N, C-alpha and C positions, 0 to 999 in steps of 0.2 A: 198613702194608704188611708182609707177612712177610718176614723176613730170608732172603736167598738167597746162593748162591755169589757171592762178589765177583769181578767181572771188569770190564775197562773198560767204561764206559757208552755208551749210545746214546740218541739222540733221533731220531724219524723225522718228516720233513716230507713230507706227502703231496703228490705232484706232480700228482695228478689234481684238476681242479676237480670238486667233488661235484655232478654233475648227477644227483641221486638222484630216482628216481620213488618217491614215498611210496605205500605200499600202504595200504588201509583198515585200521582197528584190527583186531587179532587176525589178522594176515596168516598165511597158511598157510606151512608149511616151503618149499613150492615157490616162494613169492614173495619169499623172503629173498634179498637181494643179497649176493654174496660178493666181497670186495675183498682181493686179495693185498697183502702189505706187504714182499715180499722185495727190492724195488728202491727206491732212494731216495737222497736227499742225506745224506751222513754228516757229523755234527758231533762228533768225538770230544772227550770231556772231557780236562782237563789230566791228565798222568801222576800217578798216586798217589791219585786219588779215584774213587769210583764213585757212581752215581746213574743217572738222576734219579728220585727218588721222586715228584716233582710238577713240573709246568711252569706258567708263568704269563707273560702279556704285560701290560705296563703300559698305562695309559690312552692313551698316545701310540702304542701298537702296537709298542713296542721290546721286544726279547727274542729268544728266550725266556729267562726266569729259571729256574734249576734249583737245588734243594737237593741237596747232595752229602755224602759220607760223613765229611769232616773238620770238619763243623759250619758250613760257609759256604753262603750263597746266591750263585750265580754268575750273571752276565748275559752273554749272547752279543751282541757288538757288531759282527758282521759279520766277513767273512773277513780283513779288514785289521787288525782289533782282536783278534778271538778272544774268549776267555772272561776276564772280570775279576771280582774280588771285589766284590759289591754290599752284602752284609750278613752279619752274624755276631753271636753272643752275646758278652757281655763276656769270658767265660772263654777265647774263642778267642785273643785277643790277650794275655791275662793269663798263660796257662799255656804254657810253652815247647813241651811235647810236642804241642800242637795245631798249631803252625805248623812244627815240625820233628819230624815223626812218628818215633817210635822203637818203635811197636808197631802191630799191625793195628787198623783202625778199630773193629772189634768190641770191642776192649779200651779204647778211648779215647772212644767217642762219648758215653758217659754223662758225661764230663768236658767235652768240647769242644762237645757238642750234636749233634743229628741232625735237621735240618729235613726234615719229611715233606710236609705240606701247605703250599701257597702260594696266596694269593688277594689280588688288589688291590681296594681301594675306589676306584672311578673318580673320584669327586668330589674326594676329598682327595689321591689319589695314594699313599696309605699302602699298604704291603705287610704283610698279616697272615701270620704263620708259625706253623704247628703243629709245634713241636719235640718229638720223642718224649720228651725227658728235661728240657728247660728250660721247657716249658709253652707257653702262648699268648704270642707275641711280636708286636711291631709295629715297623716301621721306616718313616721318611718317604721321600719320592720321591727324595731325594738319597743314600739308603743309609747305610751306616755301622753303628754299634753299635746292635743292636735293643733296644728297651725290653721288659721283661718285664711283661705285663699281668696274668697269673694263673698260679699253680702248683698250684692246688687249689680245691675248692668244698665248702661245707658241712663243713669240717673234714676232708675226704678229699683227700690230695694226688693229683695226676695221676701216672700210672704209664707211660702209653703214648699221648701225644697224637698224633693221626694225621691224619685228613682235615679239610678246612676249605673254607668258602665264605662269601661276604659278600652280605648282602641289600642290593643297590645302592640300593633305595628308602629304607631306614632307616639303613644303616650298621651294623646288627647283624651279629655274626659267629657262625656255627654251626660247631661242630667236634666231634670225637669223642675220647674216651679209651677205647682199645680194651680195657683191663682195669684194674681197680683192684688186681689181684693180681700180675700179671706185667708186666715191662718189655719193651721191644721185643726185647732180646737173648734173651729166653726166650719169644718168641712161639709157638714150636712147642708149648710147654706149654698155651697157650690152647686149641689144637686137641686135643691129646692128652687133656686133662682136661676137655674140654667146658666150659671156663670161660665163664660168662655174667654177668660183672660190669661189662661195658662201659657207657659212658654217651653219650648225645647231649647236648650242652651248648650254651648260648647266652651270648654276651657282648653285653650291651646297651650300645650306643654312648652313650646318653644318661646312664645311671646308672653306667656302667663296672663293672657287677656281672656276675658269672657265675651262671647258674641251671642246674639239671639239668632237661632236658625229659623224658628217658626214661632209666631205669637198668635193670639186670638184662639187658643185652643181650649176645648171643653175637657176639664179634669184630666190632664195628662199625668200619668203615674209612673209605672216601671219603664225601663229603658234597657235595650240590649243591642249591642253592635253585631252585625251579621258575621258569619264565619269567614267570609272573604273580605270583610271591612268595607264593603261598598254601600251599605245602608244601615240605618238605625231603626229598630222596631220600637214603637212607643204604644204602651197600653193605655187606653183612655178609659178610666173607670166608668164614666158616663160619656158617650152612649154605648158602652159594652163593645168596644172595638179595639183592633190592633191596626195601627197605621205604620207606614214606613217612610222615612226621609232619606232620599238618595244623596250620598256623600260624594260619589264619584261616577263616572260614566256618562252616557248621553242623557240620563234623567237627573243628573246632579241638581239639587235644589228642589226637586219636585217632592210633594207629600201626598201619598195616595193610600186608599184603603187596602189593607192586607187581608183582614178577616173580621166577620161579625162573630162575637163570642156568646156562649150560652150563660154568661154570668158577668158580674162586675169585677174586672180584672184589677189585680194589684201589680206585683212584680212580674217581669218577663225575663227569661234566661235562655241562653243557647243550650240546646241538647247536645248529644254526642254524634249526631247524624246529619247535621246541616239544617236542623229546624230549631224550634223554640218551645219551651215549656211556659205556660201562662197560669199563674195562681189565681183563683177566683175567691173573693172574699164574701160573695153572696151570689146565689143563683138569680138569673134574670127573671123579673116578673112576667108572668104570662097573662095576657088580656082575657084569655078564655079559661083561666084557672078554675073558675067555679063550675064550669060545664065539663071540663076535661077529667079523665079518670085519674085516680090518685097516682102520683109519681112514685116509682118504686126505688129510685136511686137518687142520691144527693151528690151533685157534681161539685168538686173543689178545685179542679184543675184540668187543663187540656194541653195536649201536645200538637203543634202545628208543624207541617213541613215548610220548606222554603217558600212555597207558593201560597201558604196560608190555609191549606186544607187541613182538616182535623184528622189526626191519626190515632190519637189515644185520649181517653178520659180518665180521670182519677175520681173515685167516689169515697165518701166517708159517711159516718153516722150523722143523722140530722143534727143540726146545730153547730157542726164543726165547719170552720172556714179556714182558708189558707192565705198567707201573705207571700209565700215564696215556695218555689219548686226549683231545685237545682241539682245537678248530677255531679257525683264524685266517685271515681273508681267503679263505674257501672252500677252505682246505687243512687237512689233518690233520697234527697234530704228535704224535708218539708217543714216550713216555719209557719207558726200560727200564733195569734194573740188571744185566741179563745180557749185553747185546750190546756189541760193541766198535765200533759205528757208529751213525749216525742215518740213518734211511732214510725213504722215501716210499711212501705207499700208491698 
């Protein structure tokens, strides 16, 4: 996810049950459902941290879990408990400035860690963490200090580990390294310099080895394994697209465009109907913006069907952006690093 202005975080829980009427593939613009997100349940993060770059629920449905700016993964335990520390890199406890901040998180996250992507393996209960600086991590169902699984591949260190998902059928983990040149702190240079050194990676549970599935990618960000486990969707922040890499079948190994998106995507997650939710951290710039009429809605997320056609859009107040859209018990949970609340669609 691109770095943004740091302000207290929010996560949005959709209060509407999703009685969505799915349009046929390649629905027309007139058939796209619009869901506003201005109102909802607010779950402020603890003072002094921002996030959430990603959200996850454990196999028992508990959570959400959220990665935050001081290097920790927090768990929501309900209104009586609030947020508690669930996991962290070893350096978080070892280095005093991580637990007693003396500088902005932008200055310390390379030391303390910055968890971006979160994904549980339901069978084992393990949480896999894509930490921008510390690499691919894993922690057991009881939490605590996370184990570092990998910090590089083929002799090339990770620079910006970002999105993540787990193939629940095999336990294999798919994740992105957004650039081999720039770290998260310098993410704007990825866009300004049209950097295309990102990689789609696989951690094989059986061999415990990391392999490069696709390299030379422009700003690969969020990752989601398809419902039938045959391909992986990758959200490219620039150039505002979702692509898919085929894991099995006659197209195995191919990487193809799935959808052009109306904004700069962050994480992508499976929905409950065979498609995907894509969070947008900024609307796409329009070349004709000066001449075009004023836009009356601000997009922060879209839902795609399995063919990449847009079925639904999420809107919010101007200035709001999303890092995550995920479903749990027919409700939407939305994560943002910009807002000071957690709200519902």
